[in-house]
N, CA, C and O of each residue as an XYZ file, in Angstrom:
452
protein
N    -114.610     -3.757     28.708
C    -114.274     -3.620     27.310
C    -115.539     -3.351     26.502
O    -116.589     -3.947     26.739
N    -115.413     -2.458     25.563
C    -116.513     -2.110     24.664
C    -116.321     -2.800     23.326
O    -115.194     -3.028     22.887
N    -117.412     -3.124     22.697
C    -117.371     -3.666     21.341
C    -117.168     -2.511     20.370
O    -117.619     -1.395     20.629
N    -116.497     -2.767     19.263
C    -116.205     -1.724     18.282
C    -117.338     -1.653     17.269
O    -117.750     -2.667     16.705
N    -117.840     -0.432     17.045
C    -118.893     -0.174     16.064
C    -118.291      0.450     14.827
O    -117.384      1.277     14.923
N    -118.789      0.058     13.658
C    -118.411      0.674     12.395
C    -119.689      0.952     11.629
O    -120.333      0.024     11.138
N    -120.064      2.219     11.520
C    -121.294      2.628     10.850
C    -122.512      1.925     11.447
O    -123.415      1.513     10.719
N    -122.534      1.790     12.770
C    -123.687      1.223     13.445
C    -123.687     -0.289     13.554
O    -124.622     -0.858     14.117
N    -122.667     -0.959     13.033
C    -122.594     -2.421     13.101
C    -121.359     -2.833     13.885
O    -120.304     -2.208     13.775
N    -121.497     -3.894     14.679
C    -120.340     -4.449     15.368
C    -119.458     -5.180     14.366
O    -119.951     -5.718     13.375
N    -118.159     -5.199     14.623
C    -117.193     -5.792     13.698
C    -116.828     -7.195     14.183
O    -116.374     -7.354     15.315
N    -117.023     -8.219     13.336
C    -116.653     -9.579     13.739
C    -115.134     -9.723     13.841
O    -114.383     -9.052     13.133
N    -114.698    -10.613     14.739
C    -113.256    -10.818     14.918
C    -112.706    -11.967     14.080
O    -111.512    -12.261     14.147
N    -113.554    -12.617     13.294
C    -113.115    -13.709     12.444
C    -113.121    -15.061     13.143
O    -112.892    -16.090     12.506
N    -113.379    -15.067     14.446
C    -113.409    -16.311     15.202
C    -114.753    -16.570     15.850
O    -114.845    -17.340     16.805
N    -115.789    -15.939     15.344
C    -117.127    -16.130     15.898
C    -117.511    -15.117     16.955
O    -118.627    -15.162     17.473
N    -116.613    -14.204     17.287
C    -116.901    -13.170     18.278
C    -116.896    -11.792     17.650
O    -116.987    -11.644     16.431
N    -116.788    -10.796     18.496
C    -116.771     -9.404     18.052
C    -115.508     -8.729     18.568
O    -115.017     -9.057     19.648
N    -114.983     -7.778     17.789
C    -113.797     -7.035     18.201
C    -114.110     -6.172     19.418
O    -115.169     -5.550     19.497
N    -113.182     -6.143     20.359
C    -113.312     -5.328     21.559
C    -112.258     -4.231     21.539
O    -111.245     -4.329     20.846
N    -112.517     -3.192     22.310
C    -111.597     -2.059     22.356
C    -111.226     -1.745     23.792
O    -111.973     -2.067     24.717
N    -110.080     -1.120     23.980
C    -109.638     -0.648     25.284
C    -109.037      0.739     25.122
O    -108.674      1.125     24.011
N    -108.926      1.488     26.195
C    -108.320      2.815     26.162
C    -109.090      3.788     25.283
O    -110.308      3.919     25.395
N    -108.358      4.468     24.407
C    -108.984      5.483     23.549
C    -110.023      4.871     22.619
O    -111.040      5.501     22.330
N    -109.779      3.646     22.145
C    -110.748      2.975     21.269
C    -112.044      2.686     22.024
O    -113.134      2.753     21.455
N    -111.911      2.361     23.322
C    -113.092      2.092     24.137
C    -113.924      3.351     24.317
O    -115.151      3.307     24.235
N    -113.259      4.468     24.561
C    -113.967      5.748     24.721
C    -114.690      6.111     23.433
O    -115.845      6.537     23.463
N    -114.015      5.945     22.303
C    -114.637      6.257     21.014
C    -115.810      5.315     20.749
O    -116.854      5.758     20.270
N    -115.659      4.031     21.052
C    -116.747      3.067     20.840
C    -117.963      3.427     21.678
O    -119.092      3.351     21.193
N    -117.748      3.822     22.938
C    -118.867      4.226     23.803
C    -119.561      5.463     23.249
O    -120.789      5.547     23.231
N    -118.753      6.424     22.797
C    -119.322      7.659     22.249
C    -120.140      7.368     20.995
O    -121.242      7.897     20.845
N    -119.624      6.544     20.099
C    -120.345      6.220     18.869
C    -121.609      5.431     19.168
O    -122.621      5.602     18.487
N    -121.565      4.570     20.178
C    -122.779      3.848     20.578
C    -123.839      4.826     21.061
O    -125.007      4.717     20.687
N    -123.434      5.784     21.893
C    -124.389      6.783     22.390
C    -125.004      7.588     21.239
O    -126.186      7.928     21.279
N    -124.207      7.886     20.227
C    -124.722      8.659     19.093
C    -125.648      7.820     18.213
O    -126.622      8.343     17.673
N    -125.359      6.536     18.062
C    -126.158      5.669     17.194
C    -127.470      5.240     17.846
O    -128.460      5.012     17.150
N    -127.486      5.128     19.166
C    -128.695      4.681     19.875
C    -129.717      5.820     19.932
O    -129.358      6.987     20.088
N    -130.976      5.462     19.803
C    -132.049      6.460     19.914
C    -132.317      6.774     21.379
O    -132.540      5.872     22.186
N    -132.293      8.053     21.712
C    -132.581      8.470     23.088
C    -134.011      8.077     23.429
O    -134.948      8.362     22.683
N    -134.156      7.414     24.575
C    -135.471      6.998     25.031
C    -135.862      5.593     24.594
O    -136.909      5.091     25.002
N    -135.037      4.952     23.769
C    -135.366      3.616     23.272
C    -135.136      2.531     24.325
O    -135.743      1.463     24.252
N    -134.280      2.790     25.288
C    -134.004      1.819     26.347
C    -134.743      2.265     27.615
O    -134.348      3.249     28.240
N    -135.808      1.555     28.001
C    -136.663      2.017     29.097
C    -135.939      2.220     30.425
O    -136.305      3.115     31.186
N    -134.931      1.419     30.721
C    -134.249      1.559     32.001
C    -133.081      2.537     31.952
O    -132.473      2.842     32.978
N    -132.772      3.027     30.754
C    -131.731      4.041     30.566
C    -132.270      5.134     29.642
O    -131.771      5.298     28.528
N    -133.273      5.876     30.083
C    -133.927      6.843     29.183
C    -133.030      7.972     28.701
O    -133.318      8.582     27.672
N    -131.951      8.266     29.416
C    -131.045      9.337     29.000
C    -129.945      8.884     28.068
O    -129.166      9.706     27.586
N    -129.867      7.576     27.803
C    -128.820      7.057     26.927
C    -129.238      7.225     25.474
O    -130.394      6.987     25.125
N    -128.310      7.630     24.639
C    -128.592      7.776     23.215
C    -128.654      9.226     22.791
O    -128.390     10.140     23.573
N    -129.010      9.411     21.534
C    -129.075     10.765     20.979
C    -130.405     10.977     20.257
O    -131.182     10.050     20.029
N    -130.620     12.218     19.916
C    -131.818     12.569     19.140
C    -131.472     12.787     17.671
O    -132.235     13.426     16.948
N    -130.337     12.266     17.222
C    -129.917     12.437     15.829
C    -130.936     11.865     14.843
O    -131.043     12.358     13.720
N    -131.678     10.843     15.241
C    -132.695     10.266     14.364
C    -133.781     11.271     13.995
O    -134.506     11.062     13.022
N    -133.904     12.344     14.743
C    -134.919     13.364     14.476
C    -134.495     14.363     13.402
O    -135.310     15.177     12.967
N    -133.246     14.316     12.971
C    -132.751     15.301     12.005
C    -133.532     15.293     10.697
O    -133.736     16.348     10.096
N    -133.969     14.130     10.250
C    -134.671     14.054      8.965
C    -135.994     14.802      8.993
O    -136.546     15.111      7.937
N    -136.508     15.094     10.161
C    -137.782     15.831     10.300
C    -137.596     17.338     10.197
O    -138.564     18.087     10.059
N    -136.344     17.773     10.266
C    -136.049     19.203     10.297
C    -135.713     19.740      8.910
O    -135.398     18.981      7.993
N    -135.786     21.055      8.777
C    -135.395     21.698      7.519
C    -133.910     21.459      7.286
O    -133.119     21.506      8.228
N    -133.527     21.205      6.045
C    -132.099     20.961      5.761
C    -131.176     22.071      6.262
O    -130.045     21.802      6.667
N    -131.651     23.311      6.234
C    -130.797     24.425      6.668
C    -130.541     24.416      8.177
O    -129.575     25.027      8.635
N    -131.379     23.739      8.950
C    -131.231     23.707     10.407
C    -130.523     22.451     10.907
O    -130.197     22.363     12.090
N    -130.283     21.497     10.045
C    -129.785     20.194     10.484
C    -128.378     20.230     11.070
O    -128.119     19.543     12.058
N    -127.465     21.004     10.498
C    -126.095     21.054     11.008
C    -126.080     21.553     12.450
O    -125.449     20.938     13.310
N    -126.764     22.652     12.722
C    -126.785     23.211     14.076
C    -127.433     22.242     15.065
O    -126.964     22.083     16.192
N    -128.507     21.603     14.631
C    -129.161     20.628     15.509
C    -128.291     19.403     15.736
O    -128.279     18.856     16.838
N    -127.560     18.961     14.712
C    -126.656     17.819     14.874
C    -125.607     18.137     15.937
O    -125.302     17.290     16.776
N    -125.059     19.336     15.910
C    -124.074     19.739     16.907
C    -124.684     19.729     18.308
O    -124.052     19.280     19.264
N    -125.909     20.223     18.420
C    -126.608     20.249     19.705
C    -126.873     18.835     20.210
O    -126.632     18.541     21.381
N    -127.360     17.969     19.349
C    -127.694     16.602     19.743
C    -126.450     15.806     20.131
O    -126.502     14.997     21.058
N    -125.330     16.022     19.434
C    -124.078     15.332     19.769
C    -123.602     15.774     21.150
O    -123.242     14.938     21.978
N    -123.597     17.066     21.399
C    -123.169     17.579     22.709
C    -124.058     17.038     23.819
O    -123.566     16.674     24.888
N    -125.345     16.984     23.577
C    -126.298     16.472     24.557
C    -126.042     14.989     24.851
O    -126.043     14.581     26.013
N    -125.828     14.193     23.821
C    -125.637     12.749     23.985
C    -124.316     12.409     24.669
O    -124.229     11.408     25.381
N    -123.295     13.226     24.463
C    -121.964     12.909     24.993
C    -121.620     13.686     26.256
O    -120.474     13.661     26.705
N    -122.584     14.365     26.821
C    -122.340     15.182     28.006
C    -121.752     14.425     29.182
O    -120.964     14.989     29.941
N    -122.115     13.161     29.353
C    -121.648     12.356     30.487
C    -120.427     11.505     30.142
O    -119.961     10.735     30.983
N    -119.915     11.624     28.957
C    -118.884     10.709     28.474
C    -117.459     11.158     28.785
O    -116.526     10.377     28.593
N    -117.259     12.379     29.254
C    -115.909     12.832     29.581
C    -115.086     13.226     28.370
O    -113.857     13.221     28.422
N    -115.758     13.566     27.281
C    -115.071     14.022     26.076
C    -115.563     15.421     25.733
O    -116.647     15.835     26.145
N    -114.756     16.131     24.980
C    -115.127     17.452     24.503
C    -115.336     17.362     22.990
O    -114.484     16.840     22.272
N    -116.464     17.869     22.512
C    -116.766     17.818     21.087
C    -115.995     18.931     20.390
O    -116.189     20.110     20.686
N    -115.118     18.550     19.460
C    -114.310     19.507     18.713
C    -115.003     19.940     17.428
O    -115.009     21.124     17.090
N    -115.589     18.974     16.707
C    -116.309     19.323     15.481
C    -117.319     18.234     15.153
O    -117.171     17.070     15.524
N    -118.349     18.667     14.442
C    -119.414     17.784     13.967
C    -119.638     18.127     12.510
O    -119.922     19.277     12.176
N    -119.511     17.137     11.638
C    -119.726     17.346     10.202
C    -120.853     16.429      9.748
O    -120.780     15.208      9.888
N    -121.887     17.043      9.207
C    -123.050     16.297      8.737
C    -123.039     16.263      7.218
O    -123.052     17.307      6.566
N    -123.015     15.062      6.659
C    -123.130     14.889      5.212
C    -124.502     14.284      4.961
O    -124.749     13.123      5.288
N    -125.390     15.081      4.379
C    -126.757     14.623      4.167
C    -126.865     13.831      2.882
O    -126.290     14.190      1.854
N    -127.624     12.733      2.967
C    -127.871     11.876      1.818
C    -129.345     11.510      1.841
O    -129.719     10.476      2.395
N    -130.179     12.339      1.250
C    -131.627     12.097      1.278
C    -132.144     12.214      2.694
O    -131.909     13.220      3.363
N    -132.850     11.188      3.159
C    -133.393     11.187      4.514
C    -132.329     10.831      5.561
O    -132.482     11.175      6.733
N    -131.267     10.156      5.155
C    -130.216      9.748      6.082
C    -129.000     10.624      5.939
O    -129.098     11.802      5.595
N    -127.858     10.041      6.206
C    -126.622     10.781      6.065
C    -125.525     10.131      6.868
O    -125.679      9.032      7.402
N    -124.412     10.833      6.942
C    -123.256     10.359      7.669
C    -122.766     11.497      8.559
O    -122.598     12.630      8.109
N    -122.546     11.178      9.807
C    -122.098     12.169     10.774
C    -120.661     11.822     11.170
O    -120.384     10.701     11.597
N    -119.757     12.783     11.028
C    -118.374     12.614     11.446
C    -118.130     13.525     12.640
O    -118.387     14.728     12.581
N    -117.629     12.936     13.730
C    -117.349     13.719     14.932
C    -115.874     13.638     15.276
O    -115.232     12.603     15.101
N    -115.351     14.749     15.767
C    -113.999     14.793     16.317
C    -114.155     15.162     17.784
O    -114.768     16.171     18.132
N    -113.586     14.319     18.632
C    -113.712     14.488     20.071
C    -112.332     14.635     20.687
O    -111.356     14.085     20.176
N    -112.249     15.374     21.779
C    -111.008     15.521     22.517
C    -111.139     14.742     23.812
O    -112.054     14.974     24.602
N    -110.198     13.799     24.023
C    -110.178     12.986     25.241
C    -108.742     12.891     25.726
O    -107.878     12.368     25.023
N    -108.487     13.393     26.919
C    -107.162     13.371     27.532
C    -106.078     13.872     26.578
O    -105.000     13.285     26.488
N    -106.371     14.951     25.874
C    -105.407     15.565     24.970
C    -105.306     14.906     23.609
O    -104.516     15.353     22.777
N    -106.066     13.874     23.356
C    -106.045     13.171     22.070
C    -107.316     13.461     21.286
O    -108.398     13.579     21.862
N    -107.179     13.576     19.976
C    -108.332     13.734     19.102
C    -108.801     12.345     18.674
O    -108.019     11.539     18.169
N    -110.078     12.081     18.882
C    -110.706     10.829     18.458
C    -111.700     11.168     17.362
O    -112.501     12.091     17.508
N    -111.649     10.431     16.277
C    -112.552     10.684     15.146
C    -113.360      9.433     14.856
O    -112.822      8.326     14.818
N    -114.671      9.620     14.649
C    -115.538      8.498     14.326
C    -116.702      8.938     13.487
O    -116.980     10.130     13.356
N    -117.390      7.958     12.912
C    -118.533      8.238     12.039
C    -119.735      7.399     12.457
O    -119.600      6.277     12.945
N    -120.921      7.982     12.250
C    -122.176      7.310     12.552
C    -123.102      7.493     11.350
O    -123.272      8.605     10.851
N    -123.695      6.398     10.895
C    -124.718      6.470      9.842
C    -126.016      6.960     10.460
O    -126.399      6.544     11.554
N    -126.679      7.842      9.748
C    -127.969      8.345     10.226
C    -129.099      7.746      9.430
O    -130.264      8.051      9.687
């Protein structure tokens, strides 16, 4: 079971624990974790995570295309197909909305940048 992320934070279950997900929610939670984690930050899992944190270093006109590239790269091993990536820039950060296809279902999630 995966823990559920909402804008990079785990969601409390109200009883001192964290909400868990199964099935499609688990796949989405894993995908959002991969997008939120910085690639290379975990020494024993150097391929886990994304390079989305690097977007703020790029020209604003190039960020959308790079966001799409970084999402595809991060989710390559996850068994999902990236349908769309929408980047809403807010100064140095922003909000990334992804639509993924998994077993014929569309999964939608957001990650704070």
